[in-house]
SEPAMI-311997 format. One record per residue (C-alpha): residue in one letter; residue number from 0; y, x, z. Coordinates in Angstrom, 1 decimal, always signed. Layout:
BEGIN
a, NUM, Y, X, Z
...
//
This chain:
BEGIN
m, 0, +0.0, +0.0, +0.0
t, 1, +2.4, +2.8, +0.9
g, 2, +1.7, +4.4, -2.5
t, 3, +2.4, +1.1, -4.3
v, 4, +5.7, +0.6, -2.5
s, 5, +6.7, +4.1, -3.3
s, 6, +5.8, +3.7, -7.0
i, 7, +7.8, +0.4, -7.1
a, 8, +10.8, +2.2, -5.5
k, 9, +10.6, +5.0, -8.0
l, 10, +10.5, +2.6, -10.9
s, 11, +13.5, +0.7, -9.5
v, 12, +15.5, +3.9, -9.3
l, 13, +14.4, +4.8, -12.8
a, 14, +15.6, +1.5, -14.2
t, 15, +18.9, +1.8, -12.4
f, 16, +19.3, +5.4, -13.8
f, 17, +18.7, +4.1, -17.4
l, 18, +21.2, +1.3, -16.9
l, 19, +23.9, +3.7, -15.6
q, 20, +23.2, +6.1, -18.4
l, 21, +23.7, +3.3, -20.9
s, 22, +26.9, +2.1, -19.4
s, 23, +28.9, +5.0, -18.1
a, 24, +31.5, +5.4, -20.8
s, 25, +35.2, +4.6, -20.6
y, 26, +36.1, +2.5, -23.6
v, 27, +39.2, +2.1, -25.8
l, 28, +39.8, -0.4, -28.6
k, 29, +39.1, +1.0, -32.1
e, 30, +39.1, -2.1, -34.3
d, 31, +40.0, -5.7, -33.7
f, 32, +38.4, -7.5, -36.6
l, 33, +40.0, -10.9, -35.9
a, 34, +43.4, -9.8, -34.6
n, 35, +45.1, -11.9, -37.3
p, 36, +42.7, -14.8, -38.1
s, 37, +44.6, -15.7, -41.3
s, 38, +43.8, -12.3, -42.8
s, 39, +40.8, -11.4, -40.7
f, 40, +38.4, -11.5, -43.7
d, 41, +40.3, -8.5, -45.0
a, 42, +38.4, -6.4, -42.4
f, 43, +35.1, -7.1, -44.2
n, 44, +33.5, -6.5, -47.6
f, 45, +31.8, -9.6, -49.1
f, 46, +28.3, -8.6, -50.1
t, 47, +27.5, -10.2, -53.5
g, 48, +24.2, -8.5, -54.4
q, 49, +20.8, -10.0, -54.6
d, 50, +19.4, -10.9, -51.1
p, 51, +17.2, -8.0, -49.9
t, 52, +14.8, -10.5, -48.3
a, 53, +14.4, -12.6, -51.5
g, 54, +16.0, -15.7, -50.0
a, 55, +17.1, -18.9, -51.7
v, 56, +20.6, -17.8, -51.2
a, 57, +23.6, -16.7, -53.4
y, 58, +26.0, -14.5, -51.5
s, 59, +29.6, -15.3, -52.6
s, 60, +32.7, -13.2, -53.1
m, 61, +35.7, -14.0, -51.0
q, 62, +37.3, -15.8, -54.0
e, 63, +34.1, -17.8, -54.7
a, 64, +33.7, -18.6, -51.0
t, 65, +37.3, -19.8, -50.7
q, 66, +37.0, -22.0, -53.8
a, 67, +33.8, -23.5, -52.4
q, 68, +35.5, -24.1, -49.1
l, 69, +33.0, -21.9, -47.2
l, 70, +35.7, -20.1, -45.3
g, 71, +38.1, -21.5, -42.7
y, 72, +40.5, -20.9, -39.8
n, 73, +41.0, -23.1, -36.7
h, 74, +43.0, -22.3, -33.6
g, 75, +42.6, -18.6, -33.8
s, 76, +38.9, -18.7, -34.9
v, 77, +37.3, -18.0, -38.2
m, 78, +34.5, -20.1, -39.8
f, 79, +32.1, -19.2, -42.6
a, 80, +29.5, -21.6, -43.9
v, 81, +26.7, -22.4, -46.2
d, 82, +27.4, -24.8, -49.1
s, 83, +26.3, -28.2, -48.0
g, 84, +27.5, -30.3, -51.0
t, 85, +25.6, -29.0, -54.1
r, 86, +22.1, -30.1, -55.1
l, 87, +20.3, -27.4, -56.9
d, 88, +17.5, -27.6, -59.5
v, 89, +14.2, -26.8, -57.8
s, 90, +12.9, -25.0, -61.0
s, 91, +15.9, -22.7, -61.2
t, 92, +16.3, -19.3, -59.6
e, 93, +19.8, -20.2, -58.3
g, 94, +20.3, -20.0, -54.6
r, 95, +22.5, -21.9, -52.3
k, 96, +25.9, -20.3, -51.7
s, 97, +26.4, -18.5, -48.5
v, 98, +28.4, -15.6, -47.0
r, 99, +27.5, -12.1, -45.9
l, 100, +30.3, -10.1, -44.3
e, 101, +30.0, -6.3, -43.8
g, 102, +32.4, -4.2, -41.8
k, 103, +34.3, -1.5, -43.7
t, 104, +34.1, +1.2, -41.1
n, 105, +31.0, +3.0, -39.9
y, 106, +30.6, +3.9, -36.2
n, 107, +28.5, +6.3, -34.1
h, 108, +28.2, +5.0, -30.6
g, 109, +30.3, +2.2, -29.2
l, 110, +30.6, -1.2, -27.6
l, 111, +30.8, -4.2, -29.9
i, 112, +32.1, -7.4, -28.5
a, 113, +31.6, -10.7, -30.3
d, 114, +32.8, -14.1, -29.1
v, 115, +30.7, -16.6, -31.0
a, 116, +31.4, -20.4, -30.7
h, 117, +28.9, -21.7, -33.2
m, 118, +25.9, -20.3, -35.2
p, 119, +23.9, -21.8, -38.1
t, 120, +20.9, -23.9, -37.2
g, 121, +18.4, -26.1, -38.9
c, 122, +15.3, -25.8, -41.1
g, 123, +15.7, -23.2, -43.8
t, 124, +18.4, -21.1, -42.0
w, 125, +18.0, -17.4, -41.0
p, 126, +21.3, -16.4, -39.3
a, 127, +21.9, -12.8, -38.2
f, 128, +24.6, -10.7, -36.6
w, 129, +23.6, -7.1, -36.8
l, 130, +24.4, -3.4, -37.2
l, 131, +23.2, -1.4, -40.2
g, 132, +23.2, +2.3, -40.8
a, 133, +24.8, +3.7, -43.9
g, 134, +22.7, +4.8, -46.9
n, 135, +20.1, +3.3, -49.3
s, 136, +16.9, +4.5, -47.6
w, 137, +16.4, +1.7, -45.0
p, 138, +15.7, +2.1, -42.2
s, 139, +16.4, +5.9, -42.0
t, 140, +19.8, +5.4, -40.2
g, 141, +18.7, +2.4, -38.2
e, 142, +19.2, -1.4, -37.8
i, 143, +20.2, -3.2, -34.6
d, 144, +19.7, -7.0, -34.7
i, 145, +22.0, -8.5, -32.1
i, 146, +21.6, -12.2, -33.0
e, 147, +18.6, -13.3, -35.1
g, 148, +16.4, -16.3, -35.5
i, 149, +15.1, -18.9, -38.0
h, 150, +14.9, -22.7, -38.5
n, 151, +15.1, -24.5, -35.1
q, 152, +14.3, -21.5, -33.0
a, 153, +15.6, -21.9, -29.4
s, 154, +15.9, -18.3, -28.2
n, 155, +17.5, -15.2, -29.6
q, 156, +15.5, -12.2, -30.8
m, 157, +16.9, -8.7, -30.6
t, 158, +15.2, -6.0, -32.6
l, 159, +15.6, -2.4, -33.6
h, 160, +14.3, -1.2, -36.9
t, 161, +13.8, +2.6, -37.6
a, 162, +11.8, +5.2, -39.4
p, 163, +8.8, +6.8, -37.6
g, 164, +9.4, +8.5, -34.3
c, 165, +11.2, +5.9, -32.2
a, 166, +9.6, +3.7, -29.5
v, 167, +11.0, +2.1, -26.3
q, 168, +10.0, +2.1, -22.7
n, 169, +8.9, -1.2, -21.2
v, 170, +11.0, -1.2, -18.0
t, 171, +9.9, -4.3, -16.1
t, 172, +11.5, -3.7, -12.6
q, 173, +13.9, -6.2, -11.1
k, 174, +15.7, -6.3, -13.3
a, 175, +16.6, -3.9, -16.1
y, 176, +16.9, -6.7, -18.6
t, 177, +16.1, -10.4, -18.6
g, 178, +14.3, -10.7, -22.0
t, 179, +10.6, -10.1, -22.8
l, 180, +9.5, -7.1, -24.8
q, 181, +7.5, -8.3, -27.8
t, 182, +6.8, -5.0, -29.6
a, 183, +7.6, -1.5, -28.4
n, 184, +7.4, +0.7, -31.6
c, 185, +10.7, +0.6, -33.6
d, 186, +9.0, +2.1, -36.7
v, 187, +8.9, -0.6, -39.4
n, 188, +5.5, +0.7, -40.5
a, 189, +4.0, +1.1, -37.0
p, 190, +0.3, +0.6, -36.7
n, 191, -0.9, -2.4, -34.7
q, 192, +2.3, -4.3, -35.3
d, 193, +3.3, -6.6, -38.1
k, 194, +5.1, -4.9, -41.0
n, 195, +8.9, -4.6, -40.3
a, 196, +8.4, -5.9, -36.7
g, 197, +10.3, -3.0, -35.1
c, 198, +10.8, -3.0, -31.4
a, 199, +11.8, -6.5, -30.3
v, 200, +12.9, -8.3, -27.2
a, 201, +12.9, -12.1, -27.0
a, 202, +15.6, -13.7, -24.9
p, 203, +14.7, -16.4, -22.3
q, 204, +14.5, -19.9, -23.8
n, 205, +17.3, -21.4, -21.8
p, 206, +18.8, -24.9, -21.7
v, 207, +22.4, -25.9, -22.5
g, 208, +24.7, -23.8, -20.4
t, 209, +23.0, -20.5, -20.7
a, 210, +21.3, -20.6, -24.2
s, 211, +21.7, -17.6, -26.4
f, 212, +20.6, -19.1, -29.6
g, 213, +20.3, -22.4, -31.6
a, 214, +21.4, -26.0, -31.0
n, 215, +21.8, -25.6, -27.3
f, 216, +24.0, -22.5, -27.8
n, 217, +26.3, -24.6, -30.0
t, 218, +26.4, -27.5, -27.6
q, 219, +27.7, -25.2, -24.8
r, 220, +30.3, -23.8, -27.2
g, 221, +28.6, -20.4, -27.4
g, 222, +29.5, -17.3, -25.5
v, 223, +30.1, -13.6, -25.8
f, 224, +27.6, -10.9, -27.0
a, 225, +28.2, -7.3, -26.0
t, 226, +26.2, -4.5, -27.6
e, 227, +26.4, -0.9, -26.3
w, 228, +24.8, +2.1, -27.9
t, 229, +24.9, +5.6, -26.7
s, 230, +22.8, +8.8, -26.9
s, 231, +20.6, +7.2, -24.2
g, 232, +19.8, +3.9, -25.9
i, 233, +21.0, +0.4, -26.7
s, 234, +21.7, -2.6, -24.5
i, 235, +22.6, -6.2, -25.5
w, 236, +24.3, -8.7, -23.1
f, 237, +25.0, -12.4, -23.5
f, 238, +27.6, -14.2, -21.4
p, 239, +27.7, -18.0, -21.6
r, 240, +31.1, -19.6, -22.1
n, 241, +31.6, -20.3, -18.4
a, 242, +30.5, -16.8, -17.2
i, 243, +32.4, -14.3, -19.4
p, 244, +33.6, -11.2, -17.5
q, 245, +37.4, -11.0, -17.1
d, 246, +37.4, -7.7, -19.0
l, 247, +36.0, -9.3, -22.1
t, 248, +38.6, -12.1, -22.4
s, 249, +41.3, -10.3, -24.3
n, 250, +41.9, -7.4, -26.6
t, 251, +44.2, -5.8, -24.0
s, 252, +41.4, -5.5, -21.4
t, 253, +39.3, -2.4, -20.9
p, 254, +35.6, -3.4, -20.9
n, 255, +33.5, -1.8, -18.2
p, 256, +29.8, -2.6, -18.5
q, 257, +29.1, -1.0, -15.1
g, 258, +31.2, -3.8, -13.5
w, 259, +29.2, -6.6, -15.1
r, 260, +27.0, -8.3, -12.6
q, 261, +24.7, -9.8, -15.2
a, 262, +21.7, -7.8, -16.5
p, 263, +21.5, -7.4, -20.3
l, 264, +19.2, -9.6, -22.3
a, 265, +17.7, -6.5, -23.9
q, 266, +17.7, -2.8, -23.0
f, 267, +16.1, -0.3, -25.5
s, 268, +15.7, +3.1, -23.8
g, 269, +13.3, +5.9, -23.1
s, 270, +12.4, +9.4, -24.1
e, 271, +10.2, +8.4, -27.0
c, 272, +13.3, +8.0, -29.3
t, 273, +16.0, +10.5, -30.3
w, 274, +18.6, +7.8, -30.4
d, 275, +21.3, +9.7, -32.2
a, 276, +18.9, +10.7, -35.0
h, 277, +17.7, +7.1, -35.6
f, 278, +21.0, +5.2, -35.3
q, 279, +23.9, +6.6, -37.4
n, 280, +27.0, +5.4, -39.1
m, 281, +26.5, +1.8, -38.2
r, 282, +28.6, -1.1, -39.6
p, 283, +28.5, -4.7, -38.3
i, 284, +27.1, -7.5, -40.6
i, 285, +27.2, -11.3, -40.3
n, 286, +25.2, -13.4, -42.7
t, 287, +23.3, -16.7, -43.1
d, 288, +20.2, -16.2, -45.2
l, 289, +18.1, -19.1, -46.4
c, 290, +14.3, -18.9, -46.4
g, 291, +13.5, -15.3, -47.4
a, 292, +10.7, -13.1, -46.4
w, 293, +10.5, -14.3, -42.8
a, 294, +11.9, -17.9, -42.7
g, 295, +10.4, -18.7, -46.1
a, 296, +6.9, -17.6, -45.6
d, 297, +4.6, -20.6, -45.9
n, 298, +2.8, -19.9, -42.6
v, 299, +6.1, -19.6, -40.8
w, 300, +7.5, -22.7, -42.4
e, 301, +4.5, -24.6, -41.2
s, 302, +4.2, -23.1, -37.7
s, 303, +7.9, -23.6, -37.0
g, 304, +7.4, -27.4, -37.5
c, 305, +9.8, -27.5, -40.4
k, 306, +7.2, -28.5, -42.9
a, 307, +6.3, -31.6, -40.9
e, 308, +10.0, -32.3, -40.0
t, 309, +11.2, -32.1, -43.6
q, 310, +8.1, -33.5, -45.3
t, 311, +8.6, -30.6, -47.8
d, 312, +5.9, -28.1, -48.6
k, 313, +8.2, -25.2, -49.4
c, 314, +11.3, -23.8, -47.6
e, 315, +13.0, -23.1, -51.0
d, 316, +12.5, -26.6, -52.2
w, 317, +14.1, -28.0, -49.0
v, 318, +17.1, -25.6, -49.3
k, 319, +17.8, -26.5, -53.0
m, 320, +17.2, -30.3, -52.8
h, 321, +18.9, -31.3, -49.5
p, 322, +22.4, -29.9, -49.2
g, 323, +23.5, -32.5, -46.7
n, 324, +21.1, -31.0, -44.1
f, 325, +23.1, -27.8, -44.0
t, 326, +26.2, -29.2, -42.3
e, 327, +25.4, -27.2, -39.1
a, 328, +24.7, -24.0, -41.1
y, 329, +28.0, -22.2, -40.2
w, 330, +29.4, -19.5, -38.0
v, 331, +32.5, -19.7, -35.8
f, 332, +33.8, -16.4, -34.4
k, 333, +36.6, -16.5, -31.8
g, 334, +36.8, -12.7, -31.6
m, 335, +35.1, -9.5, -32.6
r, 336, +36.2, -6.0, -31.3
m, 337, +34.8, -2.5, -31.5
y, 338, +35.4, -0.1, -28.6
q, 339, +34.5, +3.6, -28.3
s, 340, +34.6, +6.0, -25.4
d, 341, +37.9, +8.0, -25.1
//
């Protein structure tokens, strides 16, 4: 018994050490993406290429998105949506219009704060807010999925994708993080994991008030996500609307993760990853995919309950034929800021 207590104490100290290591920087504001909402889209590039996941989506330029009324501003917030008015021919290769925004500046280390009031939901949707490393040889410079899910999913999934040589430690003491580790090897081709699974943490499936994803998240008017990455690892917090720390409420505040009383949803750490080698030159991306390699897979479409709910065999057919069911497929961001240590 004495040995067990001693081991637990050591693990608790270890978890505290990792948390302090991940949250010891003093931060200064580097970029306020939405400082001026009426021109905030100028801070982003509009991706207009073919969807890398082969989704039933057509990413629009700023001009196209504006003409299609997919962009909007409201009381200091910005909105970007999926087209919910155009019925498409099932036999065509045309995808439904959507938006994929990519930051123009690459960062190494930092604290990314995003105040999200609404996220896309519903069968066929695959919304994501993430960080992607520069270059064309994915995932050699890393990917950090901050918000991600599909269809009517009720809890957020946070994932890292890397080349070989990066795995995370499953720290389970009270309480390094509140999510549940799903897979520990961040390598997208790791043995004994699904292809492209990466290392993933699932957030708790919480009710309205503390939900970090989906319809319940929207009902509570969202909340604030904070993502910190250093040479020691990556942590992701979520604060519901009624529990946002004071130092995250304005762009004049100095955020201090050490002062936040709430544990992160996910903490990716440990000595089995050289963090600076696997995560480099990262830029933020926000997009709404439709179907695609994950959400559009036949087995996923069925297991999610969407096949039965929509009475439609294929995700792509649902997306093309039923525009009116995508009225909730939109993002609202109230703020987005990048900080780095001084």
